[in-house]
Backbone as XML, in Angstrom:
<?xml version="1.0"?>
<chain id="A" units="angstrom">
  <residue number="1" name="MET">
    <atom name="N" x="-8.560" y="27.137" z="28.809"/>
    <atom name="CA" x="-9.225" y="27.624" z="27.619"/>
    <atom name="C" x="-10.457" y="26.808" z="27.353"/>
  </residue>
  <residue number="2" name="ASN">
    <atom name="N" x="-11.464" y="27.514" z="26.759"/>
    <atom name="CA" x="-12.610" y="26.849" z="26.475"/>
    <atom name="C" x="-12.601" y="26.130" z="25.250"/>
  </residue>
  <residue number="3" name="ARG">
    <atom name="N" x="-13.503" y="25.389" z="24.721"/>
    <atom name="CA" x="-13.576" y="24.655" z="23.462"/>
    <atom name="C" x="-13.120" y="25.411" z="22.171"/>
  </residue>
  <residue number="4" name="GLN">
    <atom name="N" x="-13.813" y="26.582" z="21.990"/>
    <atom name="CA" x="-13.519" y="27.407" z="20.846"/>
    <atom name="C" x="-12.060" y="27.903" z="20.956"/>
  </residue>
  <residue number="5" name="GLU">
    <atom name="N" x="-11.685" y="28.373" z="22.016"/>
    <atom name="CA" x="-10.252" y="28.864" z="22.183"/>
    <atom name="C" x="-9.185" y="27.739" z="21.796"/>
  </residue>
  <residue number="6" name="ARG">
    <atom name="N" x="-9.451" y="26.507" z="22.394"/>
    <atom name="CA" x="-8.479" y="25.407" z="22.024"/>
    <atom name="C" x="-8.628" y="25.109" z="20.576"/>
  </residue>
  <residue number="7" name="TYR">
    <atom name="N" x="-9.720" y="25.189" z="19.897"/>
    <atom name="CA" x="-9.690" y="25.038" z="18.459"/>
    <atom name="C" x="-9.033" y="26.109" z="17.754"/>
  </residue>
  <residue number="8" name="GLU">
    <atom name="N" x="-9.176" y="27.330" z="18.081"/>
    <atom name="CA" x="-8.548" y="28.527" z="17.459"/>
    <atom name="C" x="-6.915" y="28.353" z="17.615"/>
  </residue>
  <residue number="9" name="HIS">
    <atom name="N" x="-6.572" y="28.046" z="18.796"/>
    <atom name="CA" x="-5.136" y="27.808" z="19.178"/>
    <atom name="C" x="-4.624" y="26.744" z="18.315"/>
  </residue>
  <residue number="10" name="GLY">
    <atom name="N" x="-5.397" y="25.603" z="18.185"/>
    <atom name="CA" x="-4.920" y="24.508" z="17.401"/>
    <atom name="C" x="-4.842" y="24.821" z="15.787"/>
  </residue>
  <residue number="11" name="MET">
    <atom name="N" x="-5.754" y="25.689" z="15.420"/>
    <atom name="CA" x="-5.672" y="26.078" z="14.047"/>
    <atom name="C" x="-4.414" y="26.850" z="13.706"/>
  </residue>
  <residue number="12" name="LYS">
    <atom name="N" x="-3.960" y="27.668" z="14.601"/>
    <atom name="CA" x="-2.696" y="28.403" z="14.476"/>
    <atom name="C" x="-1.529" y="27.429" z="14.347"/>
  </residue>
  <residue number="13" name="VAL">
    <atom name="N" x="-1.472" y="26.457" z="15.218"/>
    <atom name="CA" x="-0.452" y="25.512" z="15.158"/>
    <atom name="C" x="-0.515" y="24.642" z="13.909"/>
  </residue>
  <residue number="14" name="LEU">
    <atom name="N" x="-1.674" y="24.165" z="13.551"/>
    <atom name="CA" x="-1.896" y="23.408" z="12.309"/>
    <atom name="C" x="-1.390" y="24.136" z="11.138"/>
  </residue>
  <residue number="15" name="GLU">
    <atom name="N" x="-1.731" y="25.318" z="11.051"/>
    <atom name="CA" x="-1.314" y="26.309" z="9.800"/>
    <atom name="C" x="0.184" y="26.193" z="9.848"/>
  </residue>
  <residue number="16" name="GLN">
    <atom name="N" x="0.850" y="26.514" z="10.947"/>
    <atom name="CA" x="2.341" y="26.532" z="10.934"/>
    <atom name="C" x="2.952" y="25.257" z="10.513"/>
  </residue>
  <residue number="17" name="ILE">
    <atom name="N" x="2.423" y="24.173" z="10.971"/>
    <atom name="CA" x="3.080" y="22.882" z="10.635"/>
    <atom name="C" x="2.666" y="22.257" z="9.378"/>
  </residue>
  <residue number="18" name="ASP">
    <atom name="N" x="1.275" y="22.097" z="9.236"/>
    <atom name="CA" x="0.885" y="21.414" z="8.115"/>
    <atom name="C" x="0.487" y="22.299" z="6.944"/>
  </residue>
  <residue number="19" name="GLY">
    <atom name="N" x="0.221" y="23.528" z="7.161"/>
    <atom name="CA" x="-0.334" y="24.454" z="6.109"/>
    <atom name="C" x="-1.623" y="23.926" z="5.534"/>
  </residue>
  <residue number="20" name="GLU">
    <atom name="N" x="-1.802" y="23.996" z="4.170"/>
    <atom name="CA" x="-2.954" y="23.764" z="3.409"/>
    <atom name="C" x="-3.273" y="22.295" z="3.687"/>
  </residue>
  <residue number="21" name="ALA">
    <atom name="N" x="-2.357" y="21.380" z="3.658"/>
    <atom name="CA" x="-2.653" y="20.012" z="3.754"/>
    <atom name="C" x="-3.405" y="19.551" z="4.947"/>
  </residue>
  <residue number="22" name="GLY">
    <atom name="N" x="-3.133" y="20.152" z="6.208"/>
    <atom name="CA" x="-3.836" y="19.872" z="7.372"/>
    <atom name="C" x="-5.208" y="20.307" z="7.220"/>
  </residue>
  <residue number="23" name="GLN">
    <atom name="N" x="-5.403" y="21.546" z="6.708"/>
    <atom name="CA" x="-6.879" y="22.097" z="6.505"/>
    <atom name="C" x="-7.596" y="21.189" z="5.666"/>
  </residue>
  <residue number="24" name="ARG">
    <atom name="N" x="-7.006" y="20.584" z="4.677"/>
    <atom name="CA" x="-7.770" y="19.795" z="3.676"/>
    <atom name="C" x="-8.211" y="18.377" z="4.513"/>
  </residue>
  <residue number="25" name="VAL">
    <atom name="N" x="-7.402" y="17.948" z="5.410"/>
    <atom name="CA" x="-7.856" y="16.889" z="6.233"/>
    <atom name="C" x="-9.044" y="17.224" z="7.036"/>
  </residue>
  <residue number="26" name="VAL">
    <atom name="N" x="-8.995" y="18.324" z="7.645"/>
    <atom name="CA" x="-10.027" y="18.857" z="8.471"/>
    <atom name="C" x="-11.327" y="19.019" z="7.782"/>
  </residue>
  <residue number="27" name="ASN">
    <atom name="N" x="-11.184" y="19.647" z="6.454"/>
    <atom name="CA" x="-12.238" y="19.923" z="5.641"/>
    <atom name="C" x="-12.897" y="18.500" z="5.144"/>
  </residue>
  <residue number="28" name="SER">
    <atom name="N" x="-12.076" y="17.514" z="4.910"/>
    <atom name="CA" x="-12.572" y="16.235" z="4.444"/>
    <atom name="C" x="-13.432" y="15.557" z="5.458"/>
  </residue>
  <residue number="29" name="LEU">
    <atom name="N" x="-13.314" y="15.935" z="6.728"/>
    <atom name="CA" x="-14.142" y="15.290" z="7.782"/>
    <atom name="C" x="-15.402" y="16.058" z="8.114"/>
  </residue>
  <residue number="30" name="ALA">
    <atom name="N" x="-15.588" y="17.304" z="7.522"/>
    <atom name="CA" x="-16.640" y="18.158" z="7.948"/>
    <atom name="C" x="-18.061" y="17.605" z="7.746"/>
  </residue>
  <residue number="31" name="ASP">
    <atom name="N" x="-18.254" y="16.905" z="6.614"/>
    <atom name="CA" x="-19.582" y="16.302" z="6.347"/>
    <atom name="C" x="-19.825" y="14.885" z="6.885"/>
  </residue>
  <residue number="32" name="ILE">
    <atom name="N" x="-18.767" y="14.268" z="7.483"/>
    <atom name="CA" x="-18.949" y="12.903" z="7.999"/>
    <atom name="C" x="-18.705" y="12.833" z="9.495"/>
  </residue>
  <residue number="33" name="SER">
    <atom name="N" x="-17.646" y="13.606" z="9.983"/>
    <atom name="CA" x="-17.405" y="13.676" z="11.415"/>
    <atom name="C" x="-16.720" y="14.981" z="11.820"/>
  </residue>
  <residue number="34" name="PRO">
    <atom name="N" x="-17.495" y="15.983" z="11.851"/>
    <atom name="CA" x="-16.958" y="17.250" z="12.246"/>
    <atom name="C" x="-16.229" y="17.298" z="13.588"/>
  </residue>
  <residue number="35" name="GLU">
    <atom name="N" x="-16.822" y="16.395" z="14.445"/>
    <atom name="CA" x="-16.162" y="16.338" z="15.766"/>
    <atom name="C" x="-14.713" y="15.762" z="15.751"/>
  </residue>
  <residue number="36" name="LEU">
    <atom name="N" x="-14.536" y="14.757" z="14.848"/>
    <atom name="CA" x="-13.114" y="14.250" z="14.606"/>
    <atom name="C" x="-12.295" y="15.338" z="14.135"/>
  </residue>
  <residue number="37" name="GLY">
    <atom name="N" x="-12.699" y="16.139" z="13.164"/>
    <atom name="CA" x="-11.948" y="17.276" z="12.693"/>
    <atom name="C" x="-11.601" y="18.255" z="13.747"/>
  </residue>
  <residue number="38" name="HIS">
    <atom name="N" x="-12.679" y="18.561" z="14.619"/>
    <atom name="CA" x="-12.424" y="19.393" z="15.715"/>
    <atom name="C" x="-11.311" y="18.878" z="16.668"/>
  </residue>
  <residue number="39" name="GLN">
    <atom name="N" x="-11.396" y="17.563" z="16.962"/>
    <atom name="CA" x="-10.396" y="16.984" z="17.939"/>
    <atom name="C" x="-8.983" y="17.048" z="17.270"/>
  </residue>
  <residue number="40" name="VAL">
    <atom name="N" x="-8.860" y="16.671" z="15.898"/>
    <atom name="CA" x="-7.593" y="16.883" z="15.317"/>
    <atom name="C" x="-6.963" y="18.129" z="15.657"/>
  </residue>
  <residue number="41" name="VAL">
    <atom name="N" x="-7.724" y="19.282" z="15.438"/>
    <atom name="CA" x="-7.300" y="20.626" z="15.479"/>
    <atom name="C" x="-7.038" y="20.934" z="17.037"/>
  </residue>
  <residue number="42" name="ALA">
    <atom name="N" x="-8.057" y="20.770" z="17.876"/>
    <atom name="CA" x="-7.907" y="21.153" z="19.171"/>
    <atom name="C" x="-7.008" y="20.336" z="20.063"/>
  </residue>
  <residue number="43" name="TRP">
    <atom name="N" x="-7.124" y="19.009" z="19.874"/>
    <atom name="CA" x="-6.355" y="18.167" z="20.830"/>
    <atom name="C" x="-5.032" y="17.869" z="20.155"/>
  </residue>
  <residue number="44" name="ALA">
    <atom name="N" x="-4.977" y="17.324" z="18.945"/>
    <atom name="CA" x="-3.735" y="16.936" z="18.330"/>
    <atom name="C" x="-2.770" y="18.065" z="18.210"/>
  </residue>
  <residue number="45" name="PHE">
    <atom name="N" x="-3.306" y="19.151" z="17.607"/>
    <atom name="CA" x="-2.406" y="20.343" z="17.432"/>
    <atom name="C" x="-2.372" y="21.243" z="18.519"/>
  </residue>
  <residue number="46" name="GLY">
    <atom name="N" x="-3.627" y="21.680" z="18.955"/>
    <atom name="CA" x="-3.669" y="22.721" z="20.073"/>
    <atom name="C" x="-3.036" y="22.209" z="21.349"/>
  </residue>
  <residue number="47" name="ASP">
    <atom name="N" x="-3.218" y="20.985" z="21.724"/>
    <atom name="CA" x="-2.672" y="20.539" z="22.975"/>
    <atom name="C" x="-1.306" y="19.811" z="22.750"/>
  </residue>
  <residue number="48" name="MET">
    <atom name="N" x="-1.320" y="18.798" z="21.809"/>
    <atom name="CA" x="-0.092" y="17.911" z="21.762"/>
    <atom name="C" x="1.123" y="18.589" z="21.019"/>
  </residue>
  <residue number="49" name="TYR">
    <atom name="N" x="0.784" y="19.019" z="19.779"/>
    <atom name="CA" x="1.833" y="19.637" z="18.943"/>
    <atom name="C" x="2.412" y="20.896" z="19.529"/>
  </residue>
  <residue number="50" name="ALA">
    <atom name="N" x="1.577" y="21.634" z="20.264"/>
    <atom name="CA" x="1.990" y="22.786" z="20.825"/>
    <atom name="C" x="2.756" y="22.687" z="22.106"/>
  </residue>
  <residue number="51" name="ARG">
    <atom name="N" x="2.979" y="21.522" z="22.669"/>
    <atom name="CA" x="3.842" y="21.283" z="23.875"/>
    <atom name="C" x="5.260" y="21.764" z="23.620"/>
  </residue>
  <residue number="52" name="PRO">
    <atom name="N" x="5.872" y="22.395" z="24.504"/>
    <atom name="CA" x="7.253" y="22.904" z="24.306"/>
    <atom name="C" x="8.320" y="21.933" z="24.464"/>
  </residue>
  <residue number="53" name="GLU">
    <atom name="N" x="8.103" y="20.766" z="25.053"/>
    <atom name="CA" x="9.049" y="19.923" z="25.397"/>
    <atom name="C" x="9.691" y="19.099" z="24.278"/>
  </residue>
  <residue number="54" name="LEU">
    <atom name="N" x="9.195" y="19.193" z="23.144"/>
    <atom name="CA" x="9.732" y="18.552" z="21.972"/>
    <atom name="C" x="9.474" y="19.430" z="20.810"/>
  </residue>
  <residue number="55" name="PRO">
    <atom name="N" x="10.530" y="19.859" z="20.079"/>
    <atom name="CA" x="10.442" y="20.855" z="18.936"/>
    <atom name="C" x="9.674" y="20.219" z="17.684"/>
  </residue>
  <residue number="56" name="PRO">
    <atom name="N" x="8.989" y="21.012" z="16.920"/>
    <atom name="CA" x="8.218" y="20.516" z="15.820"/>
    <atom name="C" x="9.000" y="19.505" z="14.920"/>
  </residue>
  <residue number="57" name="ARG">
    <atom name="N" x="10.247" y="19.798" z="14.593"/>
    <atom name="CA" x="10.927" y="18.795" z="13.688"/>
    <atom name="C" x="11.048" y="17.391" z="14.289"/>
  </residue>
  <residue number="58" name="GLU">
    <atom name="N" x="11.391" y="17.355" z="15.618"/>
    <atom name="CA" x="11.518" y="16.138" z="16.312"/>
    <atom name="C" x="10.059" y="15.416" z="16.424"/>
  </residue>
  <residue number="59" name="ARG">
    <atom name="N" x="9.019" y="16.186" z="16.635"/>
    <atom name="CA" x="7.646" y="15.611" z="16.581"/>
    <atom name="C" x="7.315" y="15.066" z="15.229"/>
  </residue>
  <residue number="60" name="GLN">
    <atom name="N" x="7.758" y="15.676" z="14.239"/>
    <atom name="CA" x="7.496" y="15.054" z="12.849"/>
    <atom name="C" x="8.343" y="13.818" z="12.683"/>
  </residue>
  <residue number="61" name="LEU">
    <atom name="N" x="9.526" y="13.739" z="13.085"/>
    <atom name="CA" x="10.300" y="12.567" z="13.018"/>
    <atom name="C" x="9.491" y="11.425" z="13.751"/>
  </residue>
  <residue number="62" name="VAL">
    <atom name="N" x="8.985" y="11.598" z="14.968"/>
    <atom name="CA" x="8.258" y="10.565" z="15.639"/>
    <atom name="C" x="7.049" y="10.191" z="14.912"/>
  </residue>
  <residue number="63" name="THR">
    <atom name="N" x="6.356" y="11.199" z="14.258"/>
    <atom name="CA" x="5.171" y="10.892" z="13.647"/>
    <atom name="C" x="5.397" y="10.188" z="12.344"/>
  </residue>
  <residue number="64" name="LEU">
    <atom name="N" x="6.427" y="10.436" z="11.560"/>
    <atom name="CA" x="6.677" y="9.651" z="10.467"/>
    <atom name="C" x="6.964" y="8.280" z="10.767"/>
  </residue>
  <residue number="65" name="GLY">
    <atom name="N" x="7.749" y="8.043" z="11.787"/>
    <atom name="CA" x="8.051" y="6.640" z="12.259"/>
    <atom name="C" x="6.774" y="5.864" z="12.692"/>
  </residue>
  <residue number="66" name="VAL">
    <atom name="N" x="5.993" y="6.477" z="13.439"/>
    <atom name="CA" x="4.724" y="5.796" z="13.879"/>
    <atom name="C" x="3.868" y="5.589" z="12.763"/>
  </residue>
  <residue number="67" name="LEU">
    <atom name="N" x="3.606" y="6.504" z="11.871"/>
    <atom name="CA" x="2.685" y="6.272" z="10.644"/>
    <atom name="C" x="3.283" y="5.150" z="9.956"/>
  </residue>
  <residue number="68" name="THR">
    <atom name="N" x="4.605" y="5.169" z="9.778"/>
    <atom name="CA" x="5.182" y="4.093" z="8.798"/>
    <atom name="C" x="5.060" y="2.754" z="9.550"/>
  </residue>
  <residue number="69" name="ALA">
    <atom name="N" x="5.273" y="2.715" z="10.875"/>
    <atom name="CA" x="4.989" y="1.366" z="11.560"/>
    <atom name="C" x="3.630" y="0.878" z="11.492"/>
  </residue>
  <residue number="70" name="LEU">
    <atom name="N" x="2.708" y="1.820" z="11.583"/>
    <atom name="CA" x="1.240" y="1.382" z="11.568"/>
    <atom name="C" x="0.859" y="0.749" z="10.151"/>
  </residue>
  <residue number="71" name="GLY">
    <atom name="N" x="1.461" y="1.385" z="9.026"/>
    <atom name="CA" x="1.022" y="0.975" z="7.806"/>
    <atom name="C" x="-0.347" y="1.424" z="7.491"/>
  </residue>
  <residue number="72" name="GLY">
    <atom name="N" x="-0.635" y="1.447" z="6.194"/>
    <atom name="CA" x="-1.948" y="1.921" z="5.741"/>
    <atom name="C" x="-2.353" y="3.361" z="6.100"/>
  </residue>
  <residue number="73" name="CYS">
    <atom name="N" x="-1.286" y="4.134" z="6.314"/>
    <atom name="CA" x="-1.548" y="5.571" z="6.716"/>
    <atom name="C" x="-0.927" y="6.531" z="5.597"/>
  </residue>
  <residue number="74" name="GLU">
    <atom name="N" x="-1.107" y="6.028" z="4.356"/>
    <atom name="CA" x="-0.443" y="6.847" z="3.249"/>
    <atom name="C" x="-0.983" y="8.320" z="3.256"/>
  </residue>
  <residue number="75" name="ILE">
    <atom name="N" x="-2.348" y="8.543" z="3.428"/>
    <atom name="CA" x="-2.844" y="9.813" z="3.360"/>
    <atom name="C" x="-2.218" y="10.750" z="4.417"/>
  </residue>
  <residue number="76" name="GLU">
    <atom name="N" x="-2.079" y="10.167" z="5.719"/>
    <atom name="CA" x="-1.550" y="10.919" z="6.800"/>
    <atom name="C" x="0.051" y="11.230" z="6.581"/>
  </residue>
  <residue number="77" name="LEU">
    <atom name="N" x="0.741" y="10.096" z="6.011"/>
    <atom name="CA" x="2.029" y="10.230" z="5.717"/>
    <atom name="C" x="2.315" y="11.350" z="4.744"/>
  </residue>
  <residue number="78" name="GLU">
    <atom name="N" x="1.506" y="11.458" z="3.673"/>
    <atom name="CA" x="1.687" y="12.538" z="2.799"/>
    <atom name="C" x="1.570" y="13.980" z="3.494"/>
  </residue>
  <residue number="79" name="VAL">
    <atom name="N" x="0.508" y="14.061" z="4.342"/>
    <atom name="CA" x="0.468" y="15.353" z="5.142"/>
    <atom name="C" x="1.737" y="15.552" z="5.871"/>
  </residue>
  <residue number="80" name="HIS">
    <atom name="N" x="2.226" y="14.414" z="6.619"/>
    <atom name="CA" x="3.309" y="14.704" z="7.525"/>
    <atom name="C" x="4.668" y="14.804" z="6.889"/>
  </residue>
  <residue number="81" name="VAL">
    <atom name="N" x="4.857" y="14.205" z="5.742"/>
    <atom name="CA" x="6.060" y="14.399" z="4.949"/>
    <atom name="C" x="6.090" y="15.919" z="4.633"/>
  </residue>
  <residue number="82" name="ASN">
    <atom name="N" x="5.132" y="16.442" z="4.118"/>
    <atom name="CA" x="4.982" y="17.953" z="3.901"/>
    <atom name="C" x="5.342" y="18.617" z="5.091"/>
  </residue>
  <residue number="83" name="ALA">
    <atom name="N" x="4.620" y="18.262" z="6.235"/>
    <atom name="CA" x="4.844" y="19.085" z="7.449"/>
    <atom name="C" x="6.339" y="18.985" z="7.914"/>
  </residue>
  <residue number="84" name="ALA">
    <atom name="N" x="6.894" y="17.759" z="7.659"/>
    <atom name="CA" x="8.332" y="17.564" z="8.110"/>
    <atom name="C" x="9.227" y="18.616" z="7.302"/>
  </residue>
  <residue number="85" name="LEU">
    <atom name="N" x="8.971" y="18.723" z="6.061"/>
    <atom name="CA" x="9.633" y="19.720" z="5.302"/>
    <atom name="C" x="9.442" y="21.120" z="5.684"/>
  </residue>
  <residue number="86" name="ASN">
    <atom name="N" x="8.126" y="21.404" z="6.116"/>
    <atom name="CA" x="7.671" y="22.731" z="6.576"/>
    <atom name="C" x="8.437" y="23.182" z="7.791"/>
  </residue>
  <residue number="87" name="VAL">
    <atom name="N" x="8.738" y="22.136" z="8.710"/>
    <atom name="CA" x="9.340" y="22.491" z="9.966"/>
    <atom name="C" x="10.887" y="22.318" z="10.029"/>
  </residue>
  <residue number="88" name="GLY">
    <atom name="N" x="11.393" y="22.237" z="8.778"/>
    <atom name="CA" x="12.931" y="22.247" z="8.623"/>
    <atom name="C" x="13.538" y="20.987" z="8.381"/>
  </residue>
  <residue number="89" name="LEU">
    <atom name="N" x="12.952" y="19.835" z="8.386"/>
    <atom name="CA" x="13.615" y="18.668" z="7.939"/>
    <atom name="C" x="13.989" y="18.637" z="6.550"/>
  </residue>
  <residue number="90" name="ALA">
    <atom name="N" x="15.169" y="18.098" z="6.206"/>
    <atom name="CA" x="15.720" y="18.091" z="4.912"/>
    <atom name="C" x="15.187" y="16.742" z="4.223"/>
  </residue>
  <residue number="91" name="PRO">
    <atom name="N" x="14.947" y="16.758" z="2.878"/>
    <atom name="CA" x="14.565" y="15.418" z="2.315"/>
    <atom name="C" x="15.389" y="14.313" z="2.739"/>
  </residue>
  <residue number="92" name="ALA">
    <atom name="N" x="16.728" y="14.404" z="2.767"/>
    <atom name="CA" x="17.580" y="13.285" z="3.049"/>
    <atom name="C" x="17.430" y="12.860" z="4.508"/>
  </residue>
  <residue number="93" name="GLU">
    <atom name="N" x="17.029" y="13.742" z="5.378"/>
    <atom name="CA" x="16.672" y="13.399" z="6.819"/>
    <atom name="C" x="15.390" y="12.506" z="6.825"/>
  </residue>
  <residue number="94" name="ILE">
    <atom name="N" x="14.483" y="12.990" z="6.195"/>
    <atom name="CA" x="13.112" y="12.127" z="6.043"/>
    <atom name="C" x="13.408" y="10.833" z="5.401"/>
  </residue>
  <residue number="95" name="SER">
    <atom name="N" x="14.077" y="10.724" z="4.385"/>
    <atom name="CA" x="14.453" y="9.476" z="3.677"/>
    <atom name="C" x="15.149" y="8.658" z="4.592"/>
  </residue>
  <residue number="96" name="GLU">
    <atom name="N" x="16.179" y="9.091" z="5.405"/>
    <atom name="CA" x="16.936" y="8.300" z="6.322"/>
    <atom name="C" x="15.990" y="7.789" z="7.454"/>
  </residue>
  <residue number="97" name="ALA">
    <atom name="N" x="15.127" y="8.616" z="7.958"/>
    <atom name="CA" x="14.360" y="8.168" z="9.056"/>
    <atom name="C" x="13.318" y="7.000" z="8.518"/>
  </residue>
  <residue number="98" name="LEU">
    <atom name="N" x="12.812" y="7.128" z="7.214"/>
    <atom name="CA" x="12.038" y="6.130" z="6.668"/>
    <atom name="C" x="12.926" y="4.791" z="6.519"/>
  </residue>
  <residue number="99" name="LEU">
    <atom name="N" x="14.034" y="4.879" z="6.052"/>
    <atom name="CA" x="15.011" y="3.783" z="5.913"/>
    <atom name="C" x="15.269" y="3.147" z="7.284"/>
  </residue>
  <residue number="100" name="HIS">
    <atom name="N" x="15.468" y="4.023" z="8.278"/>
    <atom name="CA" x="15.737" y="3.446" z="9.603"/>
    <atom name="C" x="14.491" y="2.602" z="10.161"/>
  </residue>
  <residue number="101" name="SER">
    <atom name="N" x="13.311" y="3.155" z="9.782"/>
    <atom name="CA" x="12.112" y="2.400" z="10.337"/>
    <atom name="C" x="12.030" y="0.919" z="9.833"/>
  </residue>
  <residue number="102" name="ALA">
    <atom name="N" x="12.598" y="0.647" z="8.676"/>
    <atom name="CA" x="12.568" y="-0.741" z="8.106"/>
    <atom name="C" x="13.095" y="-1.687" z="9.030"/>
  </residue>
  <residue number="103" name="VAL">
    <atom name="N" x="14.092" y="-1.348" z="9.941"/>
    <atom name="CA" x="14.738" y="-2.235" z="10.941"/>
    <atom name="C" x="13.614" y="-2.645" z="11.907"/>
  </residue>
  <residue number="104" name="TYR">
    <atom name="N" x="12.732" y="-1.826" z="12.288"/>
    <atom name="CA" x="11.663" y="-2.022" z="13.286"/>
    <atom name="C" x="10.381" y="-2.425" z="12.850"/>
  </residue>
  <residue number="105" name="CYS">
    <atom name="N" x="9.902" y="-2.113" z="11.530"/>
    <atom name="CA" x="8.603" y="-2.253" z="11.229"/>
    <atom name="C" x="8.524" y="-3.044" z="9.848"/>
  </residue>
  <residue number="106" name="GLY">
    <atom name="N" x="9.674" y="-3.432" z="9.193"/>
    <atom name="CA" x="9.726" y="-4.166" z="8.004"/>
    <atom name="C" x="9.924" y="-3.456" z="6.734"/>
  </residue>
  <residue number="107" name="MET">
    <atom name="N" x="10.312" y="-4.107" z="5.770"/>
    <atom name="CA" x="10.586" y="-3.500" z="4.448"/>
    <atom name="C" x="9.303" y="-2.919" z="3.795"/>
  </residue>
  <residue number="108" name="PRO">
    <atom name="N" x="8.192" y="-3.856" z="3.700"/>
    <atom name="CA" x="7.008" y="-3.375" z="2.985"/>
    <atom name="C" x="6.505" y="-1.968" z="3.540"/>
  </residue>
  <residue number="109" name="ARG">
    <atom name="N" x="6.490" y="-1.774" z="4.813"/>
    <atom name="CA" x="5.995" y="-0.587" z="5.337"/>
    <atom name="C" x="6.897" y="0.665" z="5.191"/>
  </residue>
  <residue number="110" name="ALA">
    <atom name="N" x="8.214" y="0.362" z="5.177"/>
    <atom name="CA" x="9.195" y="1.386" z="4.924"/>
    <atom name="C" x="9.139" y="1.747" z="3.496"/>
  </residue>
  <residue number="111" name="ILE">
    <atom name="N" x="9.044" y="0.783" z="2.622"/>
    <atom name="CA" x="8.971" y="1.110" z="1.139"/>
    <atom name="C" x="7.696" y="1.782" z="0.754"/>
  </residue>
  <residue number="112" name="ASN">
    <atom name="N" x="6.512" y="1.580" z="1.430"/>
    <atom name="CA" x="5.370" y="2.210" z="1.188"/>
    <atom name="C" x="5.472" y="3.765" z="1.648"/>
  </residue>
  <residue number="113" name="ALA">
    <atom name="N" x="6.026" y="3.810" z="2.762"/>
    <atom name="CA" x="6.248" y="5.275" z="3.409"/>
    <atom name="C" x="7.164" y="6.029" z="2.431"/>
  </residue>
  <residue number="114" name="THR">
    <atom name="N" x="8.325" y="5.368" z="2.025"/>
    <atom name="CA" x="9.292" y="6.068" z="1.214"/>
    <atom name="C" x="8.610" y="6.465" z="-0.221"/>
  </residue>
  <residue number="115" name="LEU">
    <atom name="N" x="7.701" y="5.714" z="-0.706"/>
    <atom name="CA" x="6.993" y="6.068" z="-1.975"/>
    <atom name="C" x="6.145" y="7.222" z="-1.794"/>
  </residue>
  <residue number="116" name="VAL">
    <atom name="N" x="5.595" y="7.388" z="-0.638"/>
    <atom name="CA" x="4.744" y="8.540" z="-0.235"/>
    <atom name="C" x="5.654" y="9.763" z="-0.271"/>
  </residue>
  <residue number="117" name="ALA">
    <atom name="N" x="6.886" y="9.597" z="0.386"/>
    <atom name="CA" x="7.820" y="10.740" z="0.468"/>
    <atom name="C" x="8.289" y="11.040" z="-0.914"/>
  </residue>
  <residue number="118" name="LYS">
    <atom name="N" x="8.425" y="10.092" z="-1.737"/>
    <atom name="CA" x="8.944" y="10.327" z="-3.103"/>
    <atom name="C" x="7.895" y="11.252" z="-3.890"/>
  </residue>
  <residue number="119" name="LYS">
    <atom name="N" x="6.558" y="10.956" z="-3.709"/>
    <atom name="CA" x="5.543" y="11.715" z="-4.342"/>
    <atom name="C" x="5.580" y="13.054" z="-3.876"/>
  </residue>
  <residue number="120" name="VAL">
    <atom name="N" x="5.771" y="13.313" z="-2.559"/>
    <atom name="CA" x="5.838" y="14.699" z="-1.971"/>
    <atom name="C" x="7.026" y="15.502" z="-2.492"/>
  </residue>
  <residue number="121" name="PHE">
    <atom name="N" x="8.140" y="14.766" z="-2.375"/>
    <atom name="CA" x="9.451" y="15.392" z="-2.923"/>
    <atom name="C" x="9.309" y="15.787" z="-4.369"/>
  </residue>
  <residue number="122" name="ALA">
    <atom name="N" x="8.716" y="14.890" z="-5.196"/>
    <atom name="CA" x="8.497" y="15.195" z="-6.658"/>
    <atom name="C" x="7.696" y="16.367" z="-6.739"/>
  </residue>
  <residue number="123" name="GLU">
    <atom name="N" x="6.565" y="16.447" z="-6.145"/>
    <atom name="CA" x="5.708" y="17.656" z="-6.063"/>
    <atom name="C" x="6.293" y="18.987" z="-5.796"/>
  </residue>
  <residue number="124" name="ARG">
    <atom name="N" x="7.337" y="18.956" z="-4.885"/>
    <atom name="CA" x="8.012" y="20.012" z="-4.421"/>
    <atom name="C" x="9.350" y="20.258" z="-5.072"/>
  </residue>
  <residue number="125" name="GLY">
    <atom name="N" x="9.627" y="19.506" z="-6.202"/>
    <atom name="CA" x="10.794" y="19.577" z="-6.897"/>
    <atom name="C" x="12.124" y="19.275" z="-6.128"/>
  </residue>
  <residue number="126" name="LEU">
    <atom name="N" x="12.043" y="18.289" z="-5.376"/>
    <atom name="CA" x="13.195" y="17.936" z="-4.468"/>
    <atom name="C" x="13.848" y="16.694" z="-4.844"/>
  </residue>
  <residue number="127" name="LEU">
    <atom name="N" x="13.555" y="16.127" z="-5.992"/>
    <atom name="CA" x="14.108" y="14.869" z="-6.512"/>
    <atom name="C" x="15.149" y="15.116" z="-7.551"/>
  </residue>
  <residue number="128" name="PRO">
    <atom name="N" x="16.091" y="14.405" z="-7.727"/>
    <atom name="CA" x="16.456" y="13.188" z="-7.131"/>
    <atom name="C" x="17.298" y="13.525" z="-5.776"/>
  </residue>
  <residue number="129" name="LEU">
    <atom name="N" x="17.182" y="12.547" z="-4.824"/>
    <atom name="CA" x="18.124" y="12.668" z="-3.684"/>
    <atom name="C" x="19.350" y="11.837" z="-4.024"/>
  </residue>
  <residue number="130" name="THR">
    <atom name="N" x="20.471" y="12.263" z="-3.349"/>
    <atom name="CA" x="21.735" y="11.518" z="-3.558"/>
    <atom name="C" x="21.957" y="10.624" z="-2.211"/>
  </residue>
  <residue number="131" name="ASN">
    <atom name="N" x="22.346" y="9.541" z="-2.360"/>
    <atom name="CA" x="22.647" y="8.719" z="-1.116"/>
    <atom name="C" x="24.083" y="8.321" z="-1.124"/>
  </residue>
  <residue number="132" name="ALA">
    <atom name="N" x="24.766" y="8.843" z="-0.096"/>
    <atom name="CA" x="26.264" y="8.552" z="0.090"/>
    <atom name="C" x="26.448" y="7.228" z="0.856"/>
  </residue>
  <residue number="133" name="GLY">
    <atom name="N" x="25.370" y="6.688" z="1.401"/>
    <atom name="CA" x="25.511" y="5.434" z="2.198"/>
    <atom name="C" x="25.467" y="4.309" z="1.314"/>
  </residue>
</chain>
């Protein structure tokens, strides 16, 4: 595929996974780094997210864990919590993944990520969650 075809393919994948939130990220880069926006679409989504070896819901679990571990990624976490819901993860699964991340990256980062998830869940009318554990 040429550059434009990779971008168009990536946009289709981005729309399926992230919907409007992903497009907002790309739009936010347009006047400062359009090339970064292009790479998010063409490479991250057109090449990486489109790979068949790992289904979208598992890719989102990995993404949530990595963003939580990195810390300081609240904007991206908000996009990817929405994406996780879009690809079929239940709020309780997302919450559990963020809880599990505390073991490996610490309480502060897990709490920050969980509060981002809480914001997304509230916006989507998915609160309160019940916790049997």
